[in-house]
Structures are given as structure tokens and as C-alpha cells.
C-alpha positions in Angstrom: -27.6 -1.2 33.7 -29.6 -3.5 31.5 -27.0 -3.9 28.8 -23.3 -4.8 29.1 -21.6 -2.3 26.8 -18.1 -0.9 26.4 -17.8 2.8 25.5 -15.2 3.8 23.0 -14.4 7.1 21.3 -13.1 7.7 17.8 -9.8 9.6 18.4 -9.7 11.4 15.0 -9.8 14.9 16.7 -6.7 14.2 18.8 -3.2 13.7 17.4 -1.4 13.8 20.8 1.1 11.2 21.8 -0.3 7.8 22.7 0.4 8.0 26.5 -1.3 11.4 26.6 -4.1 10.1 24.5 -4.7 7.1 26.7 -4.8 9.2 29.9 -7.1 11.7 28.3 -9.6 9.1 27.1 -9.6 7.3 30.4 -10.1 10.5 32.3 -13.2 11.3 30.2 -14.7 8.0 31.2 -14.2 5.8 28.1 -13.2 2.1 28.1 -11.4 2.3 24.8 -10.9 3.9 21.5 -11.5 3.6 17.8 -8.0 4.4 16.5 -7.5 5.9 13.0 -4.9 4.0 11.0 -4.3 6.9 8.6 -1.4 9.2 7.5 -0.6 11.8 10.1 -2.0 9.8 13.1 -0.4 7.8 15.8 -0.4 4.6 13.7 0.1 5.1 9.9 -0.7 2.4 7.3 2.9 1.9 6.2 4.0 0.9 9.7 0.8 -0.7 11.0 2.3 -4.2 11.6 4.9 -2.7 14.0 3.0 0.3 15.5 -0.5 -1.0 16.1 0.5 -3.7 18.6 2.8 -1.1 20.2 -0.1 1.3 20.4 -2.3 -1.3 22.0 0.3 -1.9 24.7 0.8 1.8 25.4 -3.0 2.5 25.6 -3.5 -0.7 27.7 -1.1 0.6 30.3 -3.6 3.5 30.7 -6.5 1.0 31.0 -7.7 1.7 27.5 -8.4 -0.9 24.8 -8.6 -0.5 21.1 -12.1 -1.6 20.3 -11.9 -0.9 16.5 -9.7 0.7 14.0 -10.6 2.9 11.1 -8.2 2.1 8.3 -7.3 -0.1 5.3 -8.5 -3.7 4.8 -5.3 -5.2 3.4 -3.6 -8.2 5.0 -0.9 -6.3 6.9 -3.6 -4.3 8.6 -5.7 -7.4 9.3 -2.7 -9.2 10.7 -1.7 -6.2 12.8 -5.2 -6.1 14.3 -5.0 -9.7 15.2 -1.6 -9.1 16.9 -2.9 -6.1 18.8 -6.2 -7.8 19.8 -8.4 -5.5 17.8 -11.5 -7.4 16.6 -13.0 -5.0 13.9 -11.8 -2.7 11.1 -14.6 -0.2 10.5 -15.2 1.1 7.0 -17.8 3.0 5.0 -18.6 2.2 1.4 -19.1 4.7 -1.4 -21.6 4.1 -4.2 -20.1 4.6 -7.7 -22.9 6.4 -9.5 -21.3 5.6 -12.9 -22.2 2.0 -12.5 -25.1 2.4 -10.0 -26.0 1.1 -6.6 -26.6 -2.6 -7.2 -23.5 -3.0 -9.4 -21.4 -1.3 -6.7 -22.9 -3.6 -4.1 -21.9 -6.6 -6.3 -18.3 -5.3 -6.6 -18.1 -4.8 -2.8 -19.3 -8.3 -2.2 -16.6 -9.6 -4.5 -14.1 -7.7 -2.4 -15.5 -9.2 0.8 -15.6 -12.7 -0.7 -11.8 -12.4 -1.4 -11.1 -11.1 2.1 -13.1 -13.7 4.1 -10.4 -16.3 4.1 -7.9 -13.8 5.5 -10.3 -12.4 8.0 -11.1 -16.0 9.2 -7.4 -16.9 9.5 -6.7 -13.9 11.7 -10.0 -13.7 13.6 -10.8 -10.1 12.5 -14.0 -8.7 11.1 -14.9 -5.9 8.7 -17.4 -3.6 10.3 -19.6 -1.9 7.6 -20.9 1.5 8.7 -23.7 3.4 7.1 -22.9 7.0 6.1 -25.0 9.8 4.6 -24.6 11.0 1.0 -23.7 8.7 -1.9 -22.7 5.9 0.4 -24.4 2.8 1.8 -26.5 5.2 3.9 -29.0 3.3 6.1 -29.6 0.1 8.0 -31.3 -1.7 5.2 -28.3 -0.8 2.9 -26.0 -2.5 5.4 -28.2 -5.5 5.7 -28.6 -6.1 2.0 -24.9 -5.7 1.5 -23.7 -8.1 4.3 -26.5 -10.6 4.9 -24.7 -13.4 3.0 -21.8 -13.2 5.5 -21.1 -14.5 9.0 -20.9 -11.5 11.3 -17.6 -12.9 12.6 -16.3 -11.9 9.2 -18.4 -9.0 8.1 -20.6 -7.2 10.6 -22.8 -4.1 11.0 -21.7 -0.8 12.5 -25.0 1.0 12.9 -24.6 4.8 12.9 -28.0 6.2 14.0 -26.9 9.8 13.2 -26.9 9.0 9.5 -30.1 7.0 9.9 -31.6 10.0 11.6 -30.7 12.3 8.7 -32.4 9.8 6.4 -35.4 9.6 8.6 -34.9 5.9 9.6 -36.4 5.3 13.1 -34.0 3.8 15.6 -36.3 0.9 16.4 -36.4 -0.2 12.7 -32.7 0.4 12.2 -31.7 -1.8 15.1 -34.2 -4.5 14.1 -33.0 -4.6 10.5 -29.3 -5.2 11.4 -29.7 -6.9 14.7 -28.3 -10.3 13.7 -25.2 -8.6 12.4 -24.7 -5.8 14.9 -21.4 -5.6 16.8 -20.8 -1.8 17.1 -23.2 1.1 17.6 -22.0 4.6 16.7 -23.5 7.4 18.8 -23.4 10.9 17.4 -26.1 13.2 16.1 -26.9 15.8 13.5 -29.7 17.8 12.0 -30.4 19.5 8.7 -29.6 23.2 8.6 -30.8 25.5 5.9 -28.0 27.2 4.0 -30.0 29.9 2.3 -33.0 32.1 3.1 -36.6 32.0 2.0 -35.9 34.4 -0.8 -33.9 31.8 -2.7 -35.4 30.0 -5.7 -34.9 26.7 -4.0 -34.0 25.7 -0.5 -30.5 24.3 0.1 -29.5 22.3 3.2 -26.5 21.0 5.0 -26.1 18.7 8.0 -24.9 20.2 11.3 -23.1 17.8 13.7 -24.2 18.4 17.3 -24.6 16.6 20.6 -26.7 13.6 21.4 -29.3 15.7 23.1 -29.8 18.1 20.2 -29.8 16.1 16.9 -32.0 13.8 14.9 -30.5 10.5 16.0 -32.9 10.3 19.0 -30.5 8.7 21.4 -33.1 7.9 24.1 -35.1 5.8 21.6 -32.0 4.2 20.3 -30.7 3.2 23.7 -34.1 2.0 24.8 -34.2 -0.4 21.9 -30.7 -1.6 22.5 -31.5 -2.2 26.2 -34.7 -4.0 25.4 -32.8 -6.4 23.2 -29.9 -6.8 25.7 -27.3 -5.4 23.4 -23.8 -6.2 24.7 -21.4 -4.9 22.0 -19.4 -1.7 21.6 -20.8 1.8 21.7 -18.5 4.2 20.0 -19.0 8.0 20.3 -17.4 9.4 17.2 -16.6 13.0 18.6 -17.9 14.6 15.4 -19.1 18.2 15.9 -19.5 21.1 13.5 -18.1 23.3 16.2 -14.6 22.0 16.1 -13.3 24.2 18.8 -15.7 22.8 21.3 -15.0 19.1 20.7 -13.4 18.5 24.1 -16.4 20.0 26.0 -19.0 18.4 23.8 -17.6 14.9 23.9 -17.6 15.0 27.7 -21.3 16.1 27.6 -22.1 13.2 25.3 -20.4 10.4 27.2 -22.2 11.6 30.3 -25.5 11.6 28.5 -24.9 8.2 26.9 -24.0 6.6 30.3 -27.1 8.2 31.8 -29.3 6.6 29.2 -27.8 3.1 29.6 -28.0 3.3 33.4 -31.5 4.6 33.5 -33.7 1.8 34.8 -37.0 3.4 33.7 -38.6 2.2 30.5 
């Protein structure tokens, strides 16, 4: 293997008890998880200070670490992450069309400016992920938003699935955020037409699929990461339009991801 990476999985599809979740994730071949800190999940925002360190202990007994959480960015959550040894809180940022892109970016930076002292005190970072739609949606959007910050405080979570839907090549996406990159999300999708050719105008939706079948071009992404010696987290987000097949598809995807990272051919 030419890059030292840890494979995690976003556990949003599974609300099972933590001991069962840890055993399940470990058996599939993952090193860790991205844990939702959301209502209805194993750790809820209201009890994060008590329950996140507890969750880290329980999962750790299964040989599974919490690489990131997806949750709030308030001080109790930041403090809980520090206590649990979780280095990054992953978030996506929505663009407020009423004020426009650049004004939204300025407001987000004001929020980050206020959070930096707290993040620094606890040794936790915000991980900004690109997302399709009316969000910060590509690598350049992440870069322009966070380039004023030290990546130990605000870093990039590059999601090549969303870059692929936007037509951003993996090589450019990685290059743009490289200095800030601490997490790479691996999932994939493609555009699927919603209506037939008899319609007045074509309408499209995205369809979430496996790494082999979508527009994220995993082989090109991994080749670029390996070329640069990437050594961060690789998170498979277990997002599929066929919800009933999640358990089967995520197993296929972790096997494919490991195959790509272990392939010595260039």
C-alpha cells in the first residue's frame, strides 16, 4: 500500500446498539466510524458530553475508533469530541440564496472566526464537506471558504461524489484542497433522467450507487491520493438510493476501496 489511510464508515443507516454496531463495522473491515450526533441516534446532541466518550469506549472495545462525528459545532460537542478523542466534526454548509453566495461565505467565516479559540483550546477541527445543490458544492468552494484558516482548526473533507456530479475531475479537486485535506469521502452517484424524451424539458435527479458505477471515478481519485502520499481518513458514507441493499453494497465498496489502495500498478 502506497498510502497510510484509515477506513471509516458513516453509520447513519444503522441505529443498532453500540456493541452490535462496533462488531458489525469491524466485521465488514473498517477501522472506525463517522458517528452521527443527531436525534434518534446512539449519541444525541443533548447528552453528547456524557454519551460520546462512552460511545468511544464501547466502540474501542470492538477495535473501532470514532474518526469523525457529524453533528453540532457548539462548545459542548467540541468538548465531548476532545474527551472522546474525536479530532473532527464534519459539516456541510448551505448557501442562503436571499443574500447570495459571497455574503453567505462571509457569514460562515464570521462563525468560524468565533469558533477558532474554542477549537484551539480543545484540539478539535471543523471539517467542511462539499455537497451538491445549493451548498458549498465543490473543491474550489471549500478552498475559498477555508483558506484563511489553519487546517488544525478548519479543514477540508473532500467528497468526490459531489465533485463528480458537478463535473470536477478528481485530480483537480485533490490539488485544490490538498493543503487542507484531512478526510476523503468515498461514495458515488450519477445523473438519472426523471422524465422521457416526450417532455418539454428534461428533468434529472442524482442516483446514489457503488464506487464502481458512479461518476466519482474512484480509480482516478485513489491514484491521485496515492501519488501524493495521502495519509488521512477515508470515509465511506454508505449512501445508496437502493436503501434495502445498503449492507450488501457497503461491503462491495469497502472491498473495492481497499483493492484500489493496495494496487501497486500505476
